[in-house]
C-alpha positions as CSV (number, residue, x, y, z in Angstrom):
1,M,48.2,17.0,44.0
2,A,44.7,15.7,44.5
3,A,42.7,14.7,41.4
4,A,39.8,16.9,40.5
5,E,36.5,15.4,41.6
6,R,34.3,14.2,38.7
7,P,30.7,15.4,38.8
8,A,28.2,12.8,39.8
9,I,26.4,11.2,36.9
10,D,22.8,10.2,37.3
11,P,22.0,7.2,35.1
12,A,18.4,8.1,35.2
13,D,19.1,11.0,32.8
14,A,20.1,8.6,30.1
15,F,18.7,5.1,30.9
16,V,15.3,3.7,31.7
17,M,15.6,2.6,35.3
18,E,12.4,0.7,35.6
19,A,11.3,-2.4,33.8
20,P,8.7,-1.7,31.1
21,A,5.1,-2.9,31.5
22,L,4.4,-6.2,29.9
23,A,1.9,-4.7,27.6
24,D,4.5,-2.3,26.2
25,W,6.4,-5.2,24.6
26,L,3.5,-5.5,22.1
27,I,5.1,-2.6,20.2
28,V,8.1,-4.7,19.1
29,M,6.4,-8.1,18.9
30,P,5.3,-7.8,15.3
31,L,8.9,-7.4,14.3
32,V,10.1,-10.3,16.4
33,I,7.3,-12.6,15.2
34,G,7.6,-11.6,11.6
35,F,11.3,-12.3,11.4
36,I,11.1,-15.6,13.4
37,F,8.4,-17.0,11.2
38,A,10.1,-15.7,8.0
39,A,13.1,-17.7,9.1
40,L,11.0,-20.8,9.8
41,C,9.5,-20.5,6.3
42,L,13.0,-20.3,4.8
43,M,14.1,-23.4,6.7
44,T,11.0,-25.3,5.4
45,R,11.1,-23.9,1.9
46,K,11.3,-27.4,0.3
47,D,8.2,-28.5,2.3
48,T,5.7,-26.4,0.3
49,R,2.7,-28.0,2.2
50,R,3.9,-27.2,5.7
51,Q,5.2,-23.7,4.9
52,P,1.8,-22.0,4.3
53,A,0.6,-23.2,7.7
54,I,3.7,-21.7,9.4
55,A,3.2,-18.4,7.6
56,I,-0.5,-18.1,8.4
57,T,0.3,-18.9,12.0
58,G,2.8,-16.0,12.1
59,L,0.3,-13.7,10.4
60,V,-2.3,-14.5,12.9
61,L,0.1,-13.9,15.8
62,I,1.1,-10.5,14.3
63,L,-2.6,-9.6,14.0
64,L,-3.2,-10.5,17.6
65,C,-0.2,-8.3,18.7
66,V,-1.4,-5.3,16.8
67,V,-4.9,-5.7,18.1
68,G,-3.5,-5.8,21.7
69,L,-1.4,-2.8,21.0
70,F,-4.4,-0.9,19.6
71,V,-6.4,-1.6,22.7
72,H,-3.4,-0.7,24.9
73,V,-3.0,2.7,23.2
74,L,-6.7,3.3,23.2
75,V,-6.9,2.8,27.0
76,N,-3.6,4.2,28.2
77,G,-2.5,6.7,25.5
78,T,0.8,6.8,23.6
79,V,3.2,4.0,24.3
80,V,7.0,4.5,24.0
81,M,9.6,1.7,24.1
82,A,13.3,2.7,24.4
83,M,15.7,0.3,22.8
84,G,18.6,-0.8,24.9
85,R,17.2,1.2,27.9
86,W,18.7,4.4,26.3
87,L,16.2,7.3,26.7
88,P,15.5,9.6,23.8
89,P,17.3,11.4,22.2
90,F,20.3,9.1,23.0
91,G,18.7,5.9,21.8
92,I,16.1,4.6,19.3
93,A,12.5,4.6,20.4
94,F,9.4,3.0,19.1
95,V,6.3,5.2,19.6
96,A,2.7,4.0,19.1
97,D,0.1,6.8,19.1
98,M,-3.5,6.4,18.0
99,L,-2.8,7.0,14.3
100,G,0.2,4.6,14.2
101,A,-1.6,1.9,16.2
102,T,-4.7,2.1,13.9
103,L,-2.6,1.8,10.7
104,A,-0.6,-1.1,12.2
105,L,-3.9,-2.8,13.1
106,I,-5.2,-2.4,9.5
107,S,-1.8,-3.6,8.2
108,G,-2.2,-6.8,10.2
109,I,-5.6,-7.4,8.8
110,V,-4.5,-6.8,5.3
111,G,-1.4,-9.1,5.7
112,L,-3.5,-12.0,7.0
113,A,-6.2,-11.5,4.3
114,T,-3.6,-11.6,1.5
115,G,-1.8,-14.5,3.1
116,I,-5.0,-16.6,3.1
117,Y,-5.8,-15.6,-0.5
118,A,-2.3,-16.7,-1.5
119,L,-3.0,-20.2,-0.4
120,R,-4.9,-20.8,-3.6
121,E,-2.8,-18.5,-5.8
122,A,0.9,-19.0,-5.0
123,D,2.2,-22.2,-6.6
124,N,4.8,-24.5,-5.2
125,T,7.6,-22.8,-7.1
126,E,6.8,-19.4,-5.7
127,R,6.6,-20.9,-2.2
128,R,9.9,-22.6,-2.6
129,Y,11.6,-19.3,-3.7
130,G,10.4,-17.3,-0.8
131,F,6.8,-16.0,-1.2
132,Y,5.9,-16.2,2.5
133,P,9.3,-15.1,3.9
134,F,9.1,-12.0,1.7
135,L,5.5,-11.4,2.7
136,L,6.3,-11.6,6.4
137,M,9.4,-9.4,6.0
138,M,7.5,-6.7,4.1
139,L,4.6,-6.7,6.6
140,S,7.0,-6.4,9.6
141,G,8.7,-3.5,7.9
142,V,5.4,-1.7,7.2
143,I,4.2,-2.1,10.8
144,C,7.5,-0.9,12.3
145,A,7.5,2.1,9.9
146,F,4.1,3.1,11.4
147,L,5.5,2.7,15.0
148,T,9.0,4.3,14.9
149,G,9.9,7.5,16.6
150,D,13.3,7.9,15.0
151,I,13.9,9.2,11.5
152,F,16.9,6.9,10.7
153,N,14.9,4.0,12.1
154,L,12.2,5.0,9.6
155,Y,14.7,4.7,6.8
156,V,15.7,1.2,8.1
157,W,12.1,0.0,8.0
158,F,11.7,1.4,4.5
159,E,14.6,-0.6,3.4
160,V,13.2,-3.8,5.0
161,L,9.8,-3.4,3.4
162,L,11.4,-2.6,0.0
163,L,13.6,-5.8,0.2
164,G,10.4,-7.8,0.8
165,S,8.5,-6.1,-1.9
166,F,11.3,-6.5,-4.5
167,G,11.3,-10.3,-3.8
168,L,7.5,-10.5,-4.1
169,L,7.5,-8.5,-7.3
170,I,9.9,-10.7,-9.3
171,L,8.6,-14.1,-8.2
172,G,7.7,-15.8,-11.5
173,S,10.4,-14.0,-13.5
174,R,8.1,-13.3,-16.5
175,R,9.2,-10.5,-18.9
176,D,6.4,-8.1,-17.8
177,Q,7.3,-8.7,-14.2
178,L,11.0,-7.9,-14.7
179,D,10.1,-4.8,-16.7
180,G,7.7,-3.6,-14.0
181,A,10.2,-4.5,-11.2
182,T,12.9,-2.4,-13.0
183,K,10.8,0.7,-13.0
184,Y,9.7,0.0,-9.4
185,A,13.2,-0.5,-8.1
186,F,14.8,2.4,-9.9
187,L,12.3,5.0,-8.7
188,N,12.2,3.7,-5.2
189,L,16.0,3.6,-5.0
190,V,16.1,7.2,-6.2
191,A,13.5,8.2,-3.5
192,T,15.4,6.2,-0.9
193,T,18.7,8.0,-1.8
194,L,16.9,11.4,-1.4
195,F,15.5,10.2,1.9
196,L,18.9,9.3,3.2
197,I,20.4,12.6,2.1
198,A,17.6,14.4,4.0
199,V,18.4,12.3,7.0
200,A,22.0,13.3,6.8
201,Y,21.1,17.0,6.6
202,V,18.8,16.6,9.6
203,Y,21.6,15.1,11.7
204,G,24.1,17.7,10.6
205,L,21.7,20.5,11.4
206,F,20.1,19.3,14.7
207,G,22.6,16.7,16.0
208,T,19.8,14.2,16.6
209,L,17.4,11.9,14.7
210,N,14.7,11.5,17.4
211,M,11.5,13.0,15.9
212,A,10.4,14.6,19.2
213,D,13.8,16.2,19.8
214,I,14.1,17.5,16.2
215,A,10.6,19.1,16.5
216,R,11.7,20.8,19.8
217,K,14.9,22.2,18.2
218,A,13.3,23.1,14.9
219,A,10.6,25.2,16.6
220,V,13.2,27.6,18.0
221,M,15.4,27.7,15.0
222,D,15.5,31.1,13.2
223,E,17.1,30.0,9.9
224,V,14.3,29.1,7.5
225,G,16.3,28.1,4.5
226,P,17.9,24.9,5.8
227,R,14.7,23.8,7.4
228,L,12.7,24.4,4.2
229,T,15.3,22.6,2.1
230,I,15.1,19.5,4.3
231,A,11.3,19.6,4.3
232,A,11.2,19.8,0.5
233,L,13.6,16.9,0.2
234,F,11.4,14.8,2.5
235,F,8.3,15.7,0.6
236,F,9.9,14.9,-2.8
237,A,11.2,11.5,-1.6
238,F,8.0,10.3,0.1
239,A,5.7,11.7,-2.6
240,M,7.8,9.6,-5.1
241,K,7.3,6.5,-2.9
242,A,3.6,7.2,-2.6
243,A,3.3,7.4,-6.4
244,A,2.2,11.1,-6.4
245,F,2.3,13.2,-9.5
246,P,4.5,13.7,-11.6
247,L,6.5,10.6,-10.6
248,N,3.6,8.1,-10.5
249,F,4.2,6.2,-13.7
250,W,6.0,3.4,-12.0
251,L,2.9,2.2,-10.1
252,P,0.6,1.2,-13.0
253,A,3.6,-0.2,-14.8
254,S,4.4,-2.6,-11.9
255,Y,1.4,-3.3,-9.7
256,H,-0.4,-5.4,-12.4
257,T,2.5,-7.7,-13.1
258,P,2.7,-10.0,-9.9
259,R,0.2,-12.2,-8.3
260,L,-3.1,-10.5,-7.2
261,A,-2.2,-11.2,-3.6
262,V,1.0,-9.3,-4.1
263,G,-0.8,-6.5,-5.9
264,A,-3.3,-6.3,-3.1
265,I,-0.8,-5.9,-0.3
266,F,1.2,-3.4,-2.4
267,A,-1.9,-1.3,-3.1
268,G,-3.1,-1.5,0.5
269,L,0.1,-0.8,2.4
270,L,3.2,0.4,0.5
271,T,2.0,3.7,-0.9
272,K,0.3,4.5,2.5
273,V,3.6,4.3,4.3
274,G,4.8,7.2,2.1
275,V,1.7,9.2,3.0
276,Y,2.1,8.4,6.7
277,A,5.8,9.4,6.7
278,L,4.8,12.8,5.1
279,L,2.2,13.3,7.8
280,R,4.6,12.4,10.6
281,I,7.5,14.5,9.4
282,L,5.8,17.6,7.9
283,L,3.3,17.9,10.7
284,T,5.3,16.9,13.7
285,I,8.8,18.1,12.8
286,F,8.4,20.9,10.3
287,P,4.9,22.4,10.6
288,A,6.0,25.9,9.7
289,D,7.7,24.6,6.5
290,R,4.6,22.6,5.6
291,D,2.7,25.9,5.5
292,D,5.3,27.2,3.0
293,L,4.9,24.1,0.9
294,A,1.1,24.0,1.2
295,V,0.3,25.3,-2.3
296,A,2.8,23.0,-4.0
297,I,1.4,20.0,-2.0
298,A,-2.2,21.0,-3.0
299,V,-1.2,21.2,-6.7
300,V,0.4,17.7,-6.5
301,A,-2.7,16.4,-4.8
302,A,-5.1,17.7,-7.3
303,A,-3.0,16.5,-10.3
304,S,-2.6,13.0,-8.7
305,M,-6.3,12.5,-8.0
306,L,-7.5,13.8,-11.4
307,L,-4.8,12.1,-13.6
308,G,-5.3,8.9,-11.6
309,A,-9.0,8.9,-12.3
310,I,-8.6,9.8,-16.0
311,G,-6.0,7.0,-16.3
312,A,-8.4,4.5,-14.9
313,L,-11.0,5.5,-17.5
314,A,-8.5,4.7,-20.3
315,Q,-7.6,1.2,-19.2
316,T,-9.1,-2.1,-20.4
317,D,-7.1,-4.3,-18.0
318,M,-8.9,-4.6,-14.6
319,R,-5.6,-4.6,-12.7
320,R,-4.4,-1.4,-14.4
321,V,-7.7,0.3,-13.6
322,L,-7.1,-0.4,-9.9
323,G,-3.5,0.8,-10.2
324,Y,-4.6,4.2,-11.4
325,L,-7.3,4.3,-8.7
326,V,-4.5,3.9,-6.1
327,I,-2.8,7.0,-7.5
328,S,-6.1,8.9,-7.4
329,G,-6.5,8.0,-3.7
330,I,-3.0,9.2,-2.9
331,G,-4.0,12.6,-4.2
332,I,-7.0,12.7,-2.0
333,M,-4.8,11.9,1.1
334,L,-2.3,14.6,0.2
335,A,-5.1,17.1,0.0
336,G,-5.6,16.9,3.7
337,L,-1.9,17.4,4.3
338,A,-2.0,20.5,2.1
339,L,-4.9,22.0,4.0
340,G,-3.3,21.3,7.4
341,S,-6.5,22.0,9.4
342,A,-7.9,19.6,11.9
343,T,-10.9,18.8,9.6
344,G,-8.6,18.2,6.6
345,L,-6.2,16.0,8.6
346,S,-9.1,14.0,10.0
347,G,-10.3,13.4,6.5
348,T,-6.8,12.2,5.4
349,A,-6.4,9.8,8.3
350,F,-9.9,8.4,7.7
351,Y,-9.4,8.1,4.0
352,T,-6.0,6.4,4.5
353,A,-7.6,3.7,6.7
354,H,-10.5,3.4,4.2
355,S,-8.2,3.0,1.2
356,M,-6.0,0.4,2.9
357,V,-9.0,-1.9,3.3
358,V,-10.9,-1.1,0.2
359,M,-8.0,-1.2,-2.3
360,T,-6.8,-4.5,-0.9
361,A,-10.3,-6.0,-1.2
362,L,-10.7,-4.7,-4.7
363,Y,-7.5,-6.4,-5.8
364,L,-8.5,-9.7,-4.3
365,L,-11.9,-9.3,-5.9
366,V,-10.3,-8.7,-9.3
367,G,-8.3,-11.9,-8.7
368,I,-11.4,-13.9,-8.2
369,V,-13.1,-12.2,-11.1
370,G,-10.1,-12.9,-13.4
371,A,-10.1,-16.6,-12.3
372,A,-13.8,-16.9,-13.0
373,A,-13.8,-15.0,-16.3
374,G,-10.5,-16.5,-17.5
375,T,-9.2,-13.1,-18.3
376,F,-8.5,-9.6,-16.9
377,D,-9.5,-7.9,-20.2
378,L,-12.7,-6.0,-19.9
379,H,-13.5,-6.7,-23.5
380,R,-13.6,-10.4,-22.9
381,A,-15.1,-10.7,-19.5
382,G,-18.8,-10.8,-18.8
383,G,-21.8,-12.7,-17.5
384,L,-20.5,-13.1,-13.9
385,Y,-23.7,-11.8,-12.4
386,A,-25.6,-14.8,-13.5
387,T,-23.0,-17.3,-12.2
388,A,-21.9,-15.5,-9.0
389,P,-24.6,-13.1,-7.8
390,W,-23.1,-12.7,-4.3
391,L,-19.7,-11.9,-5.8
392,A,-21.5,-9.2,-7.8
393,V,-23.1,-7.7,-4.6
394,V,-19.6,-7.6,-3.0
395,A,-18.2,-6.0,-6.1
396,L,-20.9,-3.3,-6.1
397,V,-20.4,-2.5,-2.4
398,L,-16.6,-2.0,-3.0
399,A,-17.3,0.0,-6.2
400,F,-19.5,2.4,-4.3
401,S,-17.0,2.6,-1.4
402,V,-14.0,3.5,-3.6
403,S,-16.2,6.0,-5.5
404,G,-17.3,7.8,-2.3
405,L,-21.0,7.2,-2.8
406,P,-23.4,7.2,0.2
407,P,-23.6,5.6,2.6
408,F,-20.2,3.8,2.2
409,S,-16.9,4.5,3.9
410,G,-15.4,6.6,1.1
411,L,-18.0,9.3,1.4
412,W,-17.2,10.6,4.9
413,P,-13.5,11.5,4.5
414,K,-14.3,13.3,1.3
415,I,-16.9,15.3,3.0
416,F,-14.3,16.3,5.6
417,L,-11.8,17.3,2.9
418,V,-14.3,19.2,0.8
419,K,-15.5,21.1,3.9
420,A,-11.9,21.9,4.9
421,S,-11.1,23.1,1.4
422,I,-14.1,25.4,1.4
423,D,-13.3,26.7,4.9
424,V,-9.9,28.1,3.7
425,G,-11.2,29.3,0.4
426,A,-9.6,26.5,-1.8
427,W,-12.6,26.0,-4.0
428,W,-10.5,24.6,-6.8
429,L,-9.2,21.8,-4.5
430,A,-12.8,21.0,-3.4
431,A,-13.8,20.9,-7.1
432,A,-10.9,18.6,-7.9
433,I,-11.9,16.2,-5.1
434,L,-15.5,16.1,-6.3
435,L,-14.5,15.7,-10.0
436,S,-12.1,12.9,-9.2
437,G,-14.9,11.1,-7.3
438,F,-17.2,11.5,-10.3
439,L,-14.6,10.1,-12.7
440,T,-13.7,7.3,-10.3
441,T,-17.4,6.3,-10.2
442,I,-17.5,6.1,-14.0
443,A,-14.3,4.0,-14.2
444,I,-15.3,1.5,-11.4
445,V,-19.0,1.2,-12.6
446,R,-17.7,0.5,-16.1
447,L,-15.5,-2.3,-14.7
448,F,-18.6,-3.7,-12.9
449,A,-20.8,-3.4,-15.9
450,F,-18.4,-5.1,-18.2
451,A,-17.4,-8.0,-15.9
452,F,-20.8,-8.7,-14.2
453,W,-23.7,-7.1,-15.9
454,R,-22.9,-7.6,-19.6
455,P,-23.9,-11.0,-21.0
456,A,-21.0,-13.4,-21.5
457,H,-19.8,-13.9,-25.0
458,P,-20.9,-17.3,-26.6
459,G,-17.3,-18.5,-26.8
460,H,-16.6,-17.8,-23.1
461,A,-17.8,-21.2,-21.8
462,V,-15.8,-23.0,-24.5
463,A,-12.6,-21.0,-23.6
464,V,-13.0,-21.6,-19.9
465,A,-13.5,-25.3,-20.5
466,C,-10.3,-25.4,-22.6
467,R,-8.4,-23.7,-19.9
468,S,-9.8,-26.0,-17.2
469,A,-8.6,-29.0,-19.3
470,G,-5.2,-27.4,-19.6
471,R,-5.0,-27.1,-15.8
472,A,-6.0,-30.7,-15.2
473,A,-3.2,-31.8,-17.6
474,G,-0.7,-29.3,-16.4
475,P,2.9,-30.2,-15.4
476,A,2.1,-30.0,-11.7
477,G,-0.7,-32.5,-11.9
478,P,-4.5,-32.3,-11.4
479,G,-5.9,-29.0,-10.1
480,R,-2.7,-27.0,-10.6
481,P,-3.8,-23.3,-10.4
482,V,-2.7,-21.1,-13.2
483,R,-3.2,-17.4,-13.7
484,P,-5.9,-16.2,-16.1
485,D,-4.5,-15.6,-19.6
486,R,-1.6,-17.9,-19.0
487,H,-1.4,-20.8,-21.5
488,R,-4.6,-19.5,-23.0
489,R,-5.9,-21.3,-26.1
490,P,-7.4,-19.1,-28.9
491,L,-11.0,-18.2,-28.4
492,P,-13.5,-19.1,-31.2
493,R,-13.3,-16.5,-34.0
494,T,-16.3,-14.3,-34.8
495,V,-16.3,-13.6,-38.5
496,H,-18.6,-10.9,-39.8
497,P,-20.1,-11.1,-43.3
498,G,-17.8,-9.8,-45.9
499,V,-14.7,-10.2,-43.7
500,R,-12.0,-12.7,-44.8
501,P,-11.4,-15.3,-41.9
502,D,-7.6,-14.8,-42.3
503,R,-7.9,-11.1,-41.6
504,V,-9.7,-11.5,-38.2
505,R,-7.5,-11.0,-35.1
506,I,-8.9,-12.2,-31.8
507,D,-6.4,-10.2,-29.8
508,E,-7.8,-6.8,-31.0
509,P,-9.8,-5.0,-28.2
510,G,-13.0,-4.7,-30.3
511,W,-13.1,-8.2,-31.8
512,L,-16.1,-9.2,-29.6
513,Y,-18.2,-6.6,-31.1
């Protein structure tokens, strides 16, 4: 009996049959370069002088790759790279559209800037224990998260960037670092667990994890309940990772504890990955369910932006002020997602790019200010305008930018968002955006006035000289950099008439007055 003939199989249905263009390889090169140079830094961990040069070379090459990818997408449109030649939805795909390529480009710039800043801040111990490998790993994970077209692959890159961020957060092993890292790790692991549960539900419901294929199947699915449940799980998980209200307390508790270079790249990139994931999943895959969640998203956005700005007003530590401003900015980005219109989404995309650059620059600026003033405490800093006028000019420009004052970059996305809110009748959301901008202006101008405009305390020069002497005689030899407030000698006491000297505490916030 003759065997039944098998139907002919066309490999073109499942495989890429043509070699990809050379420029398409740019989409995976940041990952390749990042991991190769991270491995090289690990192999040279004992050579703390050569390791920074290797790391900066890797960061420069990553930046060149994302610049080339941005130009490629700008000229030729969306770029897709299928892994292992398997076509979607069978295989994993990297996808670079205009939004992903833009955020990847800004990530490359932020990574290089923080790497260069860390040349003067990261000491030999931190280099030996993996500062630059962790930095390269985290940057690679962030860029790949912006360029993935597969939900499970997005989960993988979240894990990669979280591993790098955990390592950067605990370098130094001080008590406040470990406390902040515990909060950061716990909340992010809970969010990651919810993310993985949602991914499992998606695969069980649709039988695929390719974003484009899920969007096609979800559009013709009649059952609303399962779809809405998955969309709500994704929103809760990514809102937690983005430090949105009400689970935002981990960010100000952890971002001020590591080096300022670490805080800068955290503020510039990590929370923005959560916002990007929300935009990608709720707009591309579950647009109808985003409409059902719009009111809840808008409430979370308004609460985040207002409570973040109010929290910044209540802080006396410069780093904590910036941590709360990051939360306020997340609320502004979520406002565009809640509105869902073209104008609102344009404002969110614009503000995301603006925040990545400005918040990174503000953290690096505060690092310079803290080193010059010898402290991050607003009650003890002052007089920097007289000693560093150009630094004051840069600080004022960044303060106006983060506040959204004309003509700087923070103004225009807020105009888009306010207009989009008014167009749909959400006056309360427009009012929340404007009020948060007003409160942010007060908080950041207060920081500028205290650190730059207010005259320095008479004991400031003595204290800085004492700290400089301590650095010169430190255990690592002459010129060893130390963080402000570390190994600080007591400042001269100011004793008012009628007050016993033994009752004066120099660590009280108001002792300078």
